[in-house]
N, C-alpha and C positions, 0 to 999 in steps of 0.2 A: 050081587054086585058084579058088574061086568069086568072083564080083564083090563080094559082101558082105565076105568075108574079105580080098580085095585092098584094099577101101576101108578096113577097120579097120587094116590094116597100114600104110596111108599116113598115118594120123593121128600127129602128133608127140607121142604119149603112149602109155603101156602100156595096152592094152585087155585085160581078162582076165575069166575066169569061173571060179568055184571051186565045186565040188560038195561040199555039206555032208556028205552021206551017205558019199561015197567019200573025203572029206578030201584032195582033190587038185585041181589046176588042169585044167580040161577045155579051156581055150583061153587062149593068151597071144600077143599080137601080136608081130611081129618087132621092134618098137621096144624090147622088153625087153632083147634081146641087145645092141642099140646103146647103150642107156642104162646098163645095169648090167654088161654084158660076159659074162654067163653064157649058155651054150647053152640054147635053148628046151627041149631034152629034159630038162634038170635041173628046170625049173619043173614039167613035167608028170609026171615019174616019181618025184621025191623028195617024199614027202608033207610033210616038215618043212622043205622048201627055204626057204620064206618066213621061217619062224621062226628058222632057223639063221643066216640072213644079215641079220637085223635088227641094228641097233646095240644093243649090250648094255644101254645105259641106257634104251632105248625098248622093250625086249622085254616087260617085265612090263605096261607101259601098253598096248601094242598087243594083247596077249593078252586083257586086260580089255576093250578096245574091241570085239574080235571076239565075245567072249562076250556083251557087252551087245547087239550086233546080233542074235544068235541068240535072246536072251531077250526083248528088248523089241520086236523086229520092226518097227523104223521103216522107212518107205518108202525114205528116203535118209539118209545121214550122211557127214560129212567129217572128215578127220583129217590132221595133218602128222606125219611121223616120218622117221627116218634108216635108210638101209641101207648096208651095206659092199659096194663093187663088187668085181668079180673081181680088179682090180689093186690093191685095198686102199684105194681112196679112199672117202670118206664123202659120200653125197649126201642132200640133203633132198628128200623126196617129199611131194606132196599128193595124197591119195587120196579120190575121191568114190565112194561105194559105194551101189548099189541092191540092196535086199533083196527076193528073190523068195520069196513065200509060197504054198504049195499045201496045201490041207486043214489050214489053221492051223499048218503047220509050215514053217520056213525050209528051202527045198531048195537054193537057189543064192544066191551072192553075185556080183554083177557090178560091175566097177569100171573107173574111168579114173584112172590114176596119172601125174602130171606131175612133171618135174624142176623143183624150185623152189630149187635150191641158190643160184643168184645172188641171187634175191630174199631168201632167208634171210640170206645174207651181208650184203646191203645193210641188212636189218633190224637185224642185229647191230651194224653200224657206226652206224646211226641211234640205237640204244639206248645205245651207248657215248657218243655225243655228247650224247644226251638226259640221261644221268646226270652227265656232266661239265660241263654247261652252267652258266654263272654266273647265269642267270636262272631263275626258277621255271617249271617245265614240268609238264604233266599230260596224260594221255590218257584219254578217255572213249569209250565206245561211243556211236554215233549213235542207236541205237534206244531205249535206256533212260537214256542220259546218265550211267551209272555209271562211276566212275573205275576204270581197269584198270591204270594205272601212274602214279607220281608220282616226281619226283626230290627230292633232299635240300633244295634251295632252296624247293620248293613246300611241303614239310613245315615248314620254318622260317618261311616267310611266313604260312601259315595257322595255325600253332600246334598242328595235329593231328598225331598219329603216322601213319605209313604204314598201319598196320592199321586205324586209324580212318577213313582216307580210301578205301581200296580197297573197291570194290563199294558205295560210297555215292554219292549224287547231290549236286551243289551245292545243289539246292533243299532236300533233307532236312537238310543241314548249315547251311542259311541263310547260305551263303558270300557271296552277292551282295546288296548293297542294291538296292532298286528303281531302275531306270534309265529315264528318260523315253523314250529312243530304243531300248529293247530290241526292240520289235516290228519296227521298221525294220531293225535290225541282223540279226535272225534271218531276215528276208526276204532281206537281202543275202547271208547265209551260204548259204541254199538256192539263191540265184540264181548267185552267183559262186564259191562253195566256199571263201570266206575272208573274214575281217574283219581289217583292219590298224589298229593303234594306237587302240583303243577305250578311252576313259577311263572307268573304273568304280571303285566303292568296294567293298572287300572287308572282311567282318566276320571277324576272327580268332576262335579258340576262346575266348579270354578276353574277347571282346566289344569289343575295341578295333578301330578302323576304319583301314584303310590305303587310300591312293589308288594304283591300279595302271593301267598302260598295257597293255591286253590285245590280243593277236593270236590269232585262232582259224583253223585251217586244217583242211579236210576231207581225211583221208588214209585209206589202207587198210592194215591190219596183219593178216597171216595170212588174207587174203581177207575180212576183216571191216571194214565201214565204221566209221571212228572220227573223233574230233575231237582235234586237238592244240592245247593251250593254252600260250601263252607269256606270262608275266606279268612286267612290270618295275615294281618298287616305286618310285613317284614321289612318295611322301608328303613327303619332305624337300624335294624340288624345288617341290612345290605350296606348302609352308609358306614357302619362300624367296621364291616368287613373290608370296605374300600380303604378306610383309614388305616386299618391294620396291614392291609396289603401294601399300601404306600410306605408305611413305616418299615415293614419287612424289607421292601425293595431298597429303601434308603439305608437300612442297617446292613443289608448284604453288600451294598456298594461300599459302605464304610469298612466292612470286614475285608472286602477284596482290596481296598486301598491300603488298609493297614497291613494286610498280608504282603502286599507288594513292597510296602515300606520296610516291613520286617525282613523280607528276603534280601532287600538291598542292604539292610544293616548286617544281616548274617554274612552276606558275601564280603562286606567291608571288614567285618571282624575276622573272618577266615583269612582274607588276603593280608590285611594290615598287621595282624598279630603273627601270622605264620611267616611272613617275609623276614622279620628280624630274627625269629627263632631259627629259621633255616640258615640265616647268615651266621648266627652264633654257633650252631652245630657244625656248619661247614668250615668256619675258621678254626674252631677247636680241633676238628678232625685233621685239618691241614697242618696245624701245629704239631700234632702227634706224628703225622706221616712225614713231614718235611723237616721238622726241627727237633726230632726226638733226641738226637745226639747232643743238642745244646740245652735241653731241659733236664733238670735233675728229677729225681723220683717225685718230689713234691709238685713240681710244675706239671709233670705228666698226669699226676693224680687230679690236679685242678682241671686239666683239660677234659679228662674222662668225666669228672663231675659236671662240667658245663654241658657236655654232650648228653649225659643222662638227664640233666635238668631240662634241657631243650626238648628232648623226646617226651619226657613226662608232661611238660607243658603242652606239647602238641596233642598228646592223648587227652589231656584235660579239656582243651579247646574242642576237640572232636566230640567228647562226651557232652559238653555244654551245648554244642550245636544240635546234637541229636535230641537232647532233652527239650531244647527250645522249640524245635520243629514240631514236636508233638503238641505244643500248646497253641500254635497258630495255624497250622495247616489243616485244610478241610479234608475230612475222610468220608468216603461213601462205603457204608457197610452193607454186606449182603450175606448170602449163604456161603460159608467157608467149611471145607472139610478138614477136621483136625488130623485125619490120617495124612492128608497132603502136607499140612503144616509141619507135623512131626517128621515126615520123610524128608522134606526140604531141609529142616534143621539138622538132621543126622548127616545129610550129605555135606552141608556146609562145615560141620564140625568133625568130619571123618578123621582128618589128620590129627587134630587136637586130641580127640578121644583115643586114637591109637597110640599117640605119644604118651599119654597119661595111663595107658593100660586100663581104661575105663570100660565097664560093662553096662550097657544100657538095655533094659528090658521094656518093651512096649506091649501093654495088655490090649490087644485088638479084639473087636473093632472099636474105633473111636467115632463118636457121632459128629454131626454137623452143627455149627453154631452160627449166630449172627455176628459177623466181625469183619476184619480187614486182613486179607491173607498175609501181605508183606509185613504188616505191623505185628501180627501174631507170630510170624517166624522170628522177628527180632526179639520178641518177648520170650519165646521158648529158648532161643539161643542164649539169652542172658540167664534164664533159669537153669539150663543144663550146664552152662559154663560155671556158674556159681556152685552147683551141686558137685561138680568134679573138682573145682579149685579148692573148696573148703573141706578137703578130706585129709586127715592126718597122714604123715609120710609113712606110717607103719602099716597102712592097709591100702588095697586097691579100691578105687572108686566104683561103687555099684549104685546105679540109678534105675528107678522104676517109674514108668509113665503110664497112667491110666485115667479113665474118665467115668463119671457117674451122672445120671440125670436126677434133677431135683425140682419137681413142680414147674415145668416150663423152662428151667435153667439147665446148663451143663457145667459141671465143675471138673476142670482138668488138674490132675495132681502130678507133681514131680517130687518123688521121694528119694532121699540120698542116705548114705551111711557116714555122713561127715561129722564135723565137730559139734554141731548143734548150736542153738542160740538161747541164751537165758531169757526167761519170760519178760523181764523188765526192759529188754531191748527189742522185742519182737515187733513193736510198732515203729520204733526209731529207724530201723534198718531200711525202711522204704522212703526215707527222706534223703535228699541229695547230699553227697559227701560225708555221710555218716559211716565211720569205720570203727569196727570193734577190735581189730587186730592190727599190729604194725605191718607196714608195707613189706618189710623184709621177710615176714612169714607168709603173707598172702598178698601179692602185688595187685594193684588196681587203683582206680580213682574214686571209688565209692559212689558211683552214680547208676550202676546197672539195675538195682532193684527199684530205684526211683523212676527209671525209664519204664520198667515193668508196670509199676503202679499207675503212672500217668497214661501209658498206652492202653491199659485195660479200662481205665476210667473214660477215656475218649470213645471207647466202644460200649459205654453204659454198663460196664461190668464191675466186679469187685475182685480184690486180691487179699490173700492172707497166708499165715504160716502156722503150723503146729510143730513144736520143737522142744527138745530137752538137751542140755549140754551133754556131749559125748554120746548121744543116742541118735544123732542124725536129725534131719528136718523134712517136713512135708509142706512144700509150697503149693498153693492152689490159686487158680484164676477161675472166676465164674462169669459166664456169658449167657445171653438168651439162647434158647434152642432155635434151630434154623427156621427162618421164614422165607417166603417167596420173593417179596418185593424189596429192592434196595432202599435203604433209608439214609438220606444225607444227615450228618451230625456235625 
């Protein structure tokens, strides 16, 4: 065996040569026997060997193929067909043929035949899935963009019949409306071999427009480069999104309108209620200053009570306004440093803490959270003020501030050594105007913790307390750990 023949026999394919004049194989490589199971002698001695062992359904087509080679004399040609093996199995073969022409006559055919059974079976599974898919799918050739296969969903989506689509291009059918990003997407397809979830508009046969989410993948079918299209009709979803967008815009307009109305109302309340209160306080103060010698002790006491009641009412109005603003004003939350919040709070309360002789210990570092800085300062001011205020007179206030992380959340604690809170009242204290002690002992309007709770909820957080009477309290607020993008709420 020569080196050339040895080399041909080592190739994992059937190498053959067929003499046109003698109508027989003059060479068949040893792989023929391994792949199909027939002795090489049969290939070379039986003139009708190839024809006899062709799959019956492919026989007529392959005879026509060979006659075309002899008639048209192409340099090369390729074809897929089936043969029956010696043990009765059916194999798919892909044959690439070279036509040898001498004196304008075809004298020999030389070919390379490969076993593509596994690839064909994979193709069959692919086409089964292709035609049973619930989404619209189509296949076109890469070179001329003509459709070579479509499924029923694609037919239903476009409104064209299968016969109207096959061997037509999307451009000729004017399926696609112009897309501003088309050039960019085609570059992506050439570069990456695929496009995922491309929103396009498709024109149906009747002229109606559908919005589709399109994916395109470069594939090979039967050795031919093709494009696989997968289309998901999202028209109803887009319409629903438009309806939701319009509804959201309308709601936002209503919210802005109501916010403006509420701010007008708040201004009116602030002005119209405070004006008579200031008059009451002013006149009562004038009576004490200018007519004290004409008032007896009872009269002077009444004046002082009027002044105190007016000031108390002013505090109550301020508290109500603060609580109300938390309900209707829009907040934009973002990354907030708890270090900065606590530092600003301590600066605001410096005089008050010094006056009360309070010791505040901050366990640093404190993490960042998703929140609103100014609102958090207001919340921590209320928590620290309460912690100091509700301390028995026989001890100096001591407050500890620290934070802990809890599965994507941050919990800020404010612990005091105050009078504590009975368990049965620990939920009530976060309601407006709930007081557990007489004002003479612990002054205030009873709305501070309600503001804390409402403010924390506006930032999508939680609030709570752990406490026992005479053993102090641990108030906590819990917010999401820091994120990058601001979120309107």
